[in-house]
N, C-alpha and C positions, 0 to 999 in steps of 0.2 A: 548695082549688081549684088552687093552684100545684102540689101533688103530683100531682093528677089529670092536669093538662096535661103534666107531665114524663113521667108514665107513657104517655100517649098518644103523645107524641113518640118515646120509646124503642121502643114497639111498632111505630110506622110505620117506623122505621129498621131494625129487625131483620126485619121481615116485609114487604118491598116486594111490591107486587102482581105476580104471575106473569102473563105474557102470551105466548101461543104465537106471536103475530104476530111477535115479535122474532126468532123462529127461521127465518122464511121465507127470508131471504137465505142462511143457511147451508144450508138444505134444498135451495135452488135450485143452490148450488154442489155439493152432494153428488149431486144428480140429474145434473149435467153430468158428473161423474166416472163415475157409472153408465152414462151414455150413451156415454162414451168406450169402454168395454169392450163394451157391447151391440152397437154398430155396428162393432166390430172395428177401431177406428182405431189400436190399438196395433201392428198389423201393419206400419204405415208407419214405425215407429221402427227402422230398420235401415240398415247401410251399403249393402246391395243397392238400397234405394229411392234413396239419394243417387246411386249409380252409374247406375241406370236413368234417372233424370230429370236428369242432369247438363246435357245440351244444352237441355232445357226451362227449367231454372232460369237458365242463362246468358242465354238469349233474353229472359226476363222482366227480369232485372237490366239488361241492356244496352239494352233498348228501353222498358221501363216501370219504371225504377229506383225512382222515388218510390212508385209503386203497389205494387211488389213489397215495398218496405220497410215500408209501412203494413200490408200483408197479413201479413207476417212478424211484426211487432210485435203485431198483433191475435191471431194464433195463439198467440204466446208468452204474452201476457197471459192468455188463456183457459186455456191449459195450466197456468199457475201458479195461477190463481184456482180451477180445478177440482182442483188438487193432483194433476195427472196424473203418474204415475211416468214417468221417462225424459225429463224436460225438459232434462237434460244433452245428450241427442241433438239437440234443437232448437238448443242453443247451438252444437254442432259444425256443424250445418247452416247456422247464421248465418255462421260463418267460411268454410264451403264455398261459400256463395253470394256473400257481400259482402266477403270478405277479413277479416283479423284486427281491423282497426281499426273500420271501419263495422260489421262483424259484432258486435264487442263493444258498440259504442254502441247498436245496435238491440236487442241482448239485454238490456242494462241497462234501457233504456226499457220494453220489454215486461214484463220480470220485475218491475220496480218497480210498474207499473200493476197487474199481477195480484196482487202482494203486498198492495198497498194495498186492493184489493177485498176480500181475505180478512180483513185487518185491521179494516176498517170493519164487515164483516158480523159478525165475532166480537165486536167491541166493542158493537155494537148488541144482539146476542143475549145477551151475558154481563153486561150492566150490572147486572142483578139479582143474579147469582152473585157479582159483584165486591163489591156492597154487603154481601152476607151474609158473604163471606170476610174482610172487614175486622175481623170479631169475633175472628179467630184470630191470636195473637201472631206465629207464625212467618211467616204470610203478610203480616202487617203489616210485619215487618222486611224481607222479600224486596221488597215494594213500595217501602219506604223506600229500600232500596239502589238500586233502579232510578231512583227520582226524584232521588236525590242526584247521580248522574252517568249520566243516561240515555243520552247519546250514546256514551260509552265502552262501556257494556254492549252496546248495540246493535251496535257495531262488532265487539266480540269475538264475539258470536253469529253475525254474518254472515261475518266473516273466517275464523274457525276452525270447521271442519266437525264440531263435536262432536254436533250434533243435526240431524235432517232439515230441509231448507228449509221444508217445509210446517208443521212444528211451530214453528219460529221465527216464522212468520207469525202464529201464534195466541197464543203466550204473552205477548208484549208487550201485547196487547189486554187480557188478564186482569190484568196488573200495572199498568194505567193509564198506559202510555207514551203520550206525545202523538203526534199524527199527524205533526207537523213533524219531531220527532226520529226517529220510526220511518222516515219517507221518506228523510231524510238518511242515516241509518245504513244503510238497504238499498242506496241508490245507491252510496255509497262502498264499503261492505263487499263487494259482489258483483263489483266491477270486476276484481280480480286473478284469481279463479276463471273468470269469464266470458272474460277475455282468453286464458287458458291453453287453454281448450276451444275457443275460436274459432281459435287457432293450429293446434290439431289438425285442425279442419275445413279450414282453409286449406291445410295440408300434404296433406291427402287430396285436395283438388281439384287441387293441383299434380301429384300422382302421376298422376291420371287424364289431365290435359292433356298429360303427357309420354308417354302411351301405356301407362302402367302399369295395375295392377289393385288394387282395394281388398281385399287378402288379408293374411294374417298377415305376409307378407314386407315390407309397407310400413313396419313398425315400424323396420326398419333404415335407412330413409330419414332424412336429417338433419332435414328439416322436420317429420317425424313424431316422431322420437326425442327431440328437444329438448323439445317441449311435454309429452311423456310424463314426462320427468324432472321437469318443472314440476308435473305432477299428483301424482307420487310425493312431491315435497317438501310439497305442500299436504296430502297424506294423512298425512304424518308430523308435521304441526304439532300435532295434538291430543296425540300422545305426548309431545313436548317440552314442550307447555304443562302437561300434568298433572304432569310431573316438576319443572318450574321454579316453577309457581305453586301447584300442589296443589289446584286447584278452589276456591281461597279466594273467588273472585268469585261462585261459585254456592252457597256455604255460608252459612247464616244463623248469626250469632253467638250 
């Protein structure tokens, strides 16, 4: 009898019941991404759109600041949740509309909300896959590594752009990272990059306010050139990281 009960327990652990219902949240997010292209919303991701709507955006920020901020954060959170390509442009728009500091703040809030939505949807959908994956030693070690120092790993993934933002939203859910650690790592980790891109947007707005134009020549402007150097530095971090650390944090022993 004892052997039979043990067999039944092991079978239930190895073969959790599959439920298509768990994938509904992820399917809704995928539908949102499809709708983004179907309705041609990608055409609004350009410097020309910022230039054309500069006065309108200023009017909204000056007269309906709180409403404009909420709408911006809602748009950003949906863009991240739907894994829309070009979310960086929205970050630039944040600095363009609200300045580098408030722009960064609103970007971090919106991006974190969107990332948490993806994380929860993935965790809900992949719970059965995670149970199955625990049978593989390599994945066990990887999960153990995350659990040993979750916050450090999350900060590395967010601060160092080795992987796409949307991929980093999904992987921690598969590796069993807690929601608290995931949220803290996301908030802290995206601040530097968000601030640099918001500086770019703020510089672009300053050029327009001074009667300039958003053309290639604006790169020579100090308020544009400085944050671009910052972006270049961020882009070089993975190279330095690979040479100094050698991917040890991502390798299973």
